C-alpha positions as CSV (number, residue, x, y, z in Angstrom):
1,M,9.2,-35.9,52.0
2,A,9.4,-32.2,51.0
3,P,6.3,-30.2,50.8
4,K,5.0,-30.0,47.2
5,H,5.9,-26.3,46.9
6,L,9.5,-27.1,47.6
7,S,9.6,-30.1,45.2
8,G,12.9,-30.2,43.4
9,W,14.7,-27.5,45.4
10,D,17.6,-28.4,47.5
11,L,16.3,-28.1,51.1
12,N,19.6,-26.6,52.3
13,S,18.5,-23.4,50.6
14,G,16.0,-20.8,51.5
15,I,14.1,-18.2,49.7
16,R,16.9,-15.8,49.3
17,E,19.2,-18.3,47.7
18,R,16.5,-19.7,45.4
19,L,15.7,-16.2,44.2
20,A,19.3,-15.5,43.5
21,L,19.7,-18.7,41.4
22,L,16.5,-18.0,39.6
23,A,17.5,-14.4,38.9
24,N,20.8,-15.6,37.3
25,I,19.5,-18.7,35.4
26,G,16.1,-17.4,34.4
27,P,12.8,-19.2,33.8
28,T,14.4,-22.2,32.2
29,L,15.9,-23.2,35.6
30,R,15.5,-26.8,36.7
31,P,16.0,-26.9,40.4
32,T,16.9,-30.6,40.6
33,D,20.0,-29.7,38.4
34,W,21.5,-27.6,41.3
35,L,22.8,-28.2,44.8
36,Y,23.1,-25.4,47.4
37,H,26.3,-25.2,49.5
38,P,25.5,-23.1,52.6
39,S,29.2,-22.8,53.7
40,Y,30.1,-21.1,50.4
41,D,26.6,-19.4,49.9
42,A,26.7,-20.7,46.4
43,W,24.9,-23.1,44.0
44,Q,26.8,-25.8,42.1
45,G,25.4,-27.3,39.0
46,L,25.3,-31.1,39.1
47,S,27.3,-31.0,35.8
48,G,30.1,-29.6,38.0
49,R,30.8,-26.8,35.6
50,A,28.2,-24.2,36.5
51,H,28.6,-22.2,39.7
52,V,26.4,-19.3,41.0
53,A,27.3,-17.3,44.0
54,V,24.6,-15.8,46.1
55,T,25.6,-12.2,46.3
56,M,22.2,-10.4,46.1
57,E,19.4,-9.9,48.7
58,G,16.0,-11.2,47.8
59,S,14.6,-7.6,46.7
60,A,17.6,-7.3,44.3
61,S,16.8,-10.8,42.8
62,L,13.1,-9.9,42.5
63,E,14.0,-6.8,40.7
64,R,16.3,-8.6,38.3
65,L,13.7,-11.2,37.8
66,L,11.3,-8.5,36.6
67,T,13.6,-6.4,34.5
68,R,15.7,-9.1,33.0
69,W,13.3,-12.1,32.6
70,G,9.9,-10.5,32.8
71,I,8.8,-12.6,35.9
72,P,6.5,-10.6,38.3
73,R,7.3,-10.8,42.0
74,A,4.2,-13.1,42.8
75,D,5.2,-15.6,40.1
76,A,8.9,-15.6,41.2
77,M,7.9,-16.3,44.8
78,L,5.7,-19.2,43.8
79,M,8.6,-20.5,41.6
80,V,11.1,-20.6,44.6
81,G,8.6,-22.3,46.9
82,Y,7.0,-19.4,48.8
83,P,3.6,-20.8,49.3
84,E,1.5,-17.6,49.5
85,G,3.4,-15.8,46.6
86,R,3.1,-12.5,48.5
């Protein structure tokens, strides 16, 4: 069973990948609707139509989350499963 702070996220993904998806989709993101494919470094929506390539580093994703979606760094880190939110 996955730790509570990772609930819903594809466990093949890491913080960098989760931040990239969140930065592209925004606060309406439902992690259970996405699968991460490490060999492609991309997310695939379960509907089959949506695709998000991971092209940014974590710091760029954090910047986009703040400027585009108004999500502060600490909140974003908690949303992607980083337990301390630092």
